[in-house]
C-alpha positions as CSV (number, residue, x, y, z in Angstrom):
1,X,121.9,50.2,15.5
2,X,119.5,52.1,17.8
3,X,119.5,55.9,17.9
4,X,122.6,57.5,19.3
5,X,123.1,61.2,19.9
6,X,125.6,63.6,21.5
7,X,125.4,67.3,22.3
8,X,128.1,69.4,23.9
9,X,128.7,73.0,25.0
10,X,131.8,75.1,25.7
11,X,130.2,77.7,27.9
12,X,127.6,80.5,27.6
13,X,129.0,84.0,27.3
14,X,128.0,87.6,27.5
15,X,130.2,90.0,25.6
16,X,133.3,87.9,25.8
17,X,135.9,86.1,23.6
18,X,133.2,83.7,22.5
19,X,131.5,86.3,20.5
20,X,134.5,88.3,19.3
21,X,138.0,87.1,18.3
22,X,138.2,83.4,18.9
23,X,135.2,81.9,17.1
24,X,137.3,79.7,14.9
25,X,139.2,78.3,17.9
26,X,135.9,77.5,19.7
27,X,134.5,75.9,16.6
28,X,137.5,73.7,16.1
29,X,137.6,72.8,19.8
30,X,133.9,71.8,19.7
31,X,134.4,69.7,16.6
32,X,137.3,67.9,18.2
33,X,135.4,67.2,21.4
34,X,132.1,66.0,19.8
35,X,134.1,63.8,17.4
36,X,135.9,62.2,20.3
37,X,132.6,61.4,22.0
38,X,130.6,60.4,18.9
39,X,133.2,57.9,17.8
40,X,132.7,56.1,21.1
41,X,128.9,56.0,20.6
42,X,129.3,54.8,17.0
43,X,131.5,51.9,18.3
44,X,128.6,50.8,20.4
45,X,130.0,51.9,23.7
46,X,128.2,53.7,26.6
47,X,126.8,57.2,26.9
48,X,128.9,57.6,30.0
49,X,132.1,56.9,28.0
50,X,131.0,59.3,25.3
51,X,130.3,62.1,27.7
52,X,133.6,61.5,29.5
53,X,135.6,61.6,26.2
54,X,133.9,64.8,25.0
55,X,134.3,66.6,28.3
56,X,137.9,65.4,28.7
57,X,138.8,66.8,25.2
58,X,137.5,70.2,26.2
59,X,139.4,70.0,29.5
60,X,142.6,69.4,27.6
61,X,142.0,72.3,25.2
62,X,143.1,75.7,26.7
63,X,140.5,77.7,24.8
64,X,137.9,76.4,27.3
65,X,137.6,77.3,30.9
66,X,138.0,73.7,32.3
67,X,141.1,71.7,33.1
68,X,144.1,73.4,31.5
69,X,143.0,77.0,30.8
70,X,140.8,77.2,33.9
71,X,140.2,80.8,35.1
72,X,142.1,81.9,38.2
73,X,140.4,82.8,41.5
74,X,141.0,85.9,43.6
75,X,144.3,84.5,44.8
76,X,145.5,83.5,41.3
77,X,144.9,79.8,41.9
78,X,143.0,77.2,39.9
79,X,140.1,75.4,41.7
80,X,138.2,73.1,39.3
81,X,135.0,71.1,39.7
82,X,133.1,68.5,37.6
83,X,130.2,66.1,37.8
84,X,129.0,63.1,35.7
85,X,125.7,61.1,35.9
86,X,124.2,58.1,34.2
87,X,120.4,57.9,33.6
88,X,119.7,54.2,34.1
89,X,120.4,53.8,37.8
90,X,120.9,57.5,38.6
91,X,124.5,57.0,39.7
92,X,126.6,60.1,39.9
93,X,130.0,61.3,40.9
94,X,131.4,64.8,41.4
95,X,134.5,66.7,42.6
96,X,135.1,70.3,43.8
97,X,138.1,72.5,44.7
98,X,140.5,70.3,42.7
99,X,143.8,71.8,41.6
100,X,146.2,69.0,40.6
101,X,144.2,66.5,38.6
102,X,144.5,66.8,34.8
103,X,140.9,65.8,34.1
104,X,138.4,66.5,36.9
105,X,135.7,64.7,34.8
106,X,137.8,61.5,35.0
107,X,138.0,61.8,38.8
108,X,134.2,62.4,39.0
109,X,133.7,59.3,36.8
110,X,136.0,57.2,39.1
111,X,134.1,58.3,42.2
112,X,130.8,57.3,40.5
113,X,132.0,53.9,39.5
114,X,134.5,52.9,42.2
115,X,133.4,54.4,45.5
116,X,130.4,54.6,47.8
117,X,130.6,58.4,47.8
118,X,129.0,60.8,45.3
119,X,131.2,63.9,45.9
120,X,134.7,64.6,47.1
121,X,136.4,68.0,47.5
122,X,139.9,69.5,47.9
123,X,142.8,67.4,49.1
124,X,140.6,64.4,49.8
125,X,139.6,64.3,46.1
126,X,143.3,64.6,45.0
127,X,144.3,61.8,47.4
128,X,141.5,59.6,46.0
129,X,142.6,60.4,42.5
130,X,146.3,59.5,43.1
131,X,145.1,56.3,45.0
132,X,143.3,55.3,41.8
133,X,146.3,55.8,39.4
134,X,145.8,59.4,38.4
135,X,148.9,61.5,38.5
136,X,149.0,64.7,40.5
137,X,150.4,67.5,38.3
138,X,152.1,70.7,39.3
139,X,149.5,73.5,39.7
140,X,151.3,75.6,37.0
141,X,150.2,73.0,34.4
142,X,146.7,74.4,34.4
143,X,147.6,78.1,34.2
144,X,147.8,79.4,30.6
145,X,149.6,82.6,29.7
146,X,146.2,84.1,28.8
147,X,144.8,83.4,32.3
148,X,147.9,84.6,34.0
149,X,147.9,87.8,32.1
150,X,144.2,88.3,32.8
151,X,144.8,87.8,36.5
152,X,147.8,90.2,36.6
153,X,145.8,92.8,34.7
154,X,143.0,92.5,37.2
155,X,145.4,93.4,40.0
156,X,146.3,96.7,38.4
157,X,143.1,97.7,36.7
158,X,139.9,98.1,38.8
159,X,137.7,98.2,35.7
160,X,139.1,94.8,34.6
161,X,137.6,93.2,37.7
162,X,134.1,93.7,36.4
163,X,133.4,90.0,36.2
164,X,133.5,89.7,40.0
165,X,130.8,92.4,40.2
166,X,128.5,90.7,37.7
167,X,128.6,93.5,35.1
168,X,130.7,91.7,32.5
169,X,130.3,88.0,32.5
170,X,131.9,85.0,30.8
171,X,130.6,81.5,31.7
172,X,133.3,79.1,30.5
173,X,131.8,75.8,31.8
174,X,132.0,72.8,29.4
175,X,129.5,69.9,29.2
176,X,128.2,67.0,27.3
177,X,125.0,64.9,27.1
178,X,124.6,61.6,25.2
179,X,122.2,58.8,24.3
180,X,123.7,55.4,23.5
181,X,122.3,52.5,21.4
182,X,121.1,50.8,24.5
183,X,118.8,53.7,25.4
184,X,120.9,55.0,28.3
185,X,121.5,58.7,28.9
186,X,124.4,60.4,30.5
187,X,125.5,64.0,31.3
188,X,128.7,65.6,32.4
189,X,129.9,69.1,33.3
190,X,133.3,70.6,34.1
191,X,134.6,74.1,34.9
192,X,137.3,76.3,36.3
193,X,134.6,78.6,37.6
194,X,134.4,82.4,37.0
195,X,137.5,84.5,36.9
196,X,138.4,86.1,40.3
197,X,135.9,83.9,42.2
198,X,136.3,83.8,46.0
199,X,138.8,81.1,47.1
200,X,136.9,78.1,48.2
201,X,133.8,79.0,46.3
202,X,131.9,76.0,44.8
203,X,129.6,76.4,41.8
204,X,126.8,74.5,40.1
205,X,128.9,72.3,37.9
206,X,129.6,69.8,40.6
207,X,126.1,69.8,41.9
208,X,123.9,67.0,40.7
209,X,120.5,68.3,39.6
210,X,121.9,71.8,39.1
211,X,124.8,71.7,36.7
212,X,124.0,68.3,35.2
213,X,121.4,65.6,35.5
214,X,120.4,62.4,33.6
215,X,117.4,60.2,33.8
216,X,116.5,57.6,31.1
217,X,112.8,58.3,31.6
218,X,113.3,61.9,30.4
219,X,116.6,63.5,29.4
220,X,120.2,64.4,30.1
221,X,121.1,68.0,30.7
222,X,124.3,70.1,31.2
223,X,123.9,73.7,32.3
224,X,126.1,76.8,32.2
225,X,125.7,80.4,33.2
226,X,125.1,82.3,36.4
227,X,126.1,79.5,38.8
228,X,124.4,80.7,41.9
229,X,121.1,80.9,40.2
230,X,121.6,77.5,38.5
231,X,122.1,76.0,42.0
232,X,119.1,77.6,43.6
233,X,116.8,76.9,40.6
234,X,118.0,73.3,40.2
235,X,118.0,73.9,36.5
236,X,119.0,70.5,35.1
237,X,116.7,68.4,37.4
238,X,113.8,70.8,36.8
239,X,114.0,70.4,33.1
240,X,113.6,66.6,33.6
241,X,110.6,67.3,35.9
242,X,108.9,69.5,33.4
243,X,109.1,66.8,30.8
244,X,107.9,64.1,33.3
245,X,105.1,65.9,35.0
246,X,103.9,68.4,32.4
247,X,104.3,66.2,29.4
248,X,106.5,68.8,27.6
249,X,108.9,68.0,24.8
250,X,112.5,68.4,25.4
251,X,112.8,71.8,23.7
252,X,109.6,73.0,25.4
253,X,111.0,72.1,28.8
254,X,114.3,73.8,28.2
255,X,112.7,77.0,26.8
256,X,110.2,77.1,29.7
257,X,112.9,76.8,32.3
258,X,115.3,79.3,30.7
259,X,112.8,82.0,29.5
260,X,109.5,81.6,31.3
261,X,109.6,80.1,34.8
262,X,112.0,82.6,36.3
263,X,111.0,85.9,34.7
264,X,111.2,87.6,38.1
265,X,115.0,87.1,38.4
266,X,116.0,86.7,34.7
267,X,119.2,84.7,35.3
268,X,121.7,84.4,32.5
269,X,122.1,80.7,31.7
270,X,122.0,78.1,29.0
271,X,121.5,74.3,28.7
272,X,122.3,71.5,26.2
273,X,120.2,68.4,26.4
274,X,119.3,65.1,24.8
275,X,116.1,63.1,25.4
276,X,115.4,59.4,25.4
277,X,114.4,59.5,21.8
278,X,117.7,61.1,20.7
279,X,116.3,64.6,20.2
280,X,118.8,67.4,21.1
281,X,117.8,70.8,22.4
282,X,119.6,74.0,23.2
283,X,118.3,77.0,25.1
284,X,120.1,80.0,26.4
285,X,119.5,83.6,27.6
286,X,123.0,84.8,27.1
287,X,124.5,86.4,24.0
288,X,125.9,83.1,22.8
289,X,126.4,79.5,23.7
290,X,129.3,77.5,22.2
291,X,127.4,74.3,21.2
292,X,127.4,71.3,18.9
293,X,125.3,68.2,18.3
294,X,125.3,65.1,16.2
295,X,123.3,61.8,15.9
296,X,123.1,58.9,13.6
297,X,120.1,60.6,11.9
298,X,121.2,64.2,12.1
299,X,124.5,65.7,10.8
300,X,127.0,67.5,12.8
301,X,125.9,71.0,13.7
302,X,128.2,73.6,15.4
303,X,127.0,77.0,16.5
304,X,128.0,79.8,18.8
305,X,125.8,82.8,18.5
306,X,122.0,82.9,18.5
């Protein structure tokens, strides 16, 4: 068997649950997700299928801010987004402002594989999903008690609304990157977005080249962090460019993008990535990044803090 590799993340955080009381839950969730994806690679299936399985496992786990357990916006609603991309032909699919589909990453994958579009949003995305056999769920399915309580507290306590002001941040995006035995790369990202975000706001997770990117010539990347910066800086695509045009290794490219290239604005962000040789790299400027990696020549590694 050729080299196979998978790396995932469950969000970058700054002073939030990730670094305090829920470490064991995050570690268990990461292990379940990476196992689901790696089993697919080990069976000889595609990187796209592995990324899809790993991200879907995190969307189904309420500890992560994606799928069920998504953070609520300013109106107490769930608005999810996701994207997936394969590195051989550079095909991609993404969705935004979705509130009734159990696994947004599955919808993004269906758009990539079965339509002539690259992105759908809102009700049009839901209608596409139901037209392709996905069940529309009641919106309450996605709202956990924890998210509901957090939202209600924010209505009564002005100090609790700090995330909206950028003074206390929790980036709960999930993502995965993979290399299969055929040498193909893939990346996927999914999120519920930041708590108390403006209704209708779209972040980087569904933007190809920002929240995720894959190219067999270089690498696959999934990003998390300060979404507006990730969009403007085209983080995922630029890491690929740094490898292609500067001859940097994967880790060098990730570190340069995260720590060096944008010193003037110092955005909080993190990336997980895998290159065409099966090397995995992580780089983040936040307090922690929930992350895991595994390959057929490197054992499972799970980490959260620096």
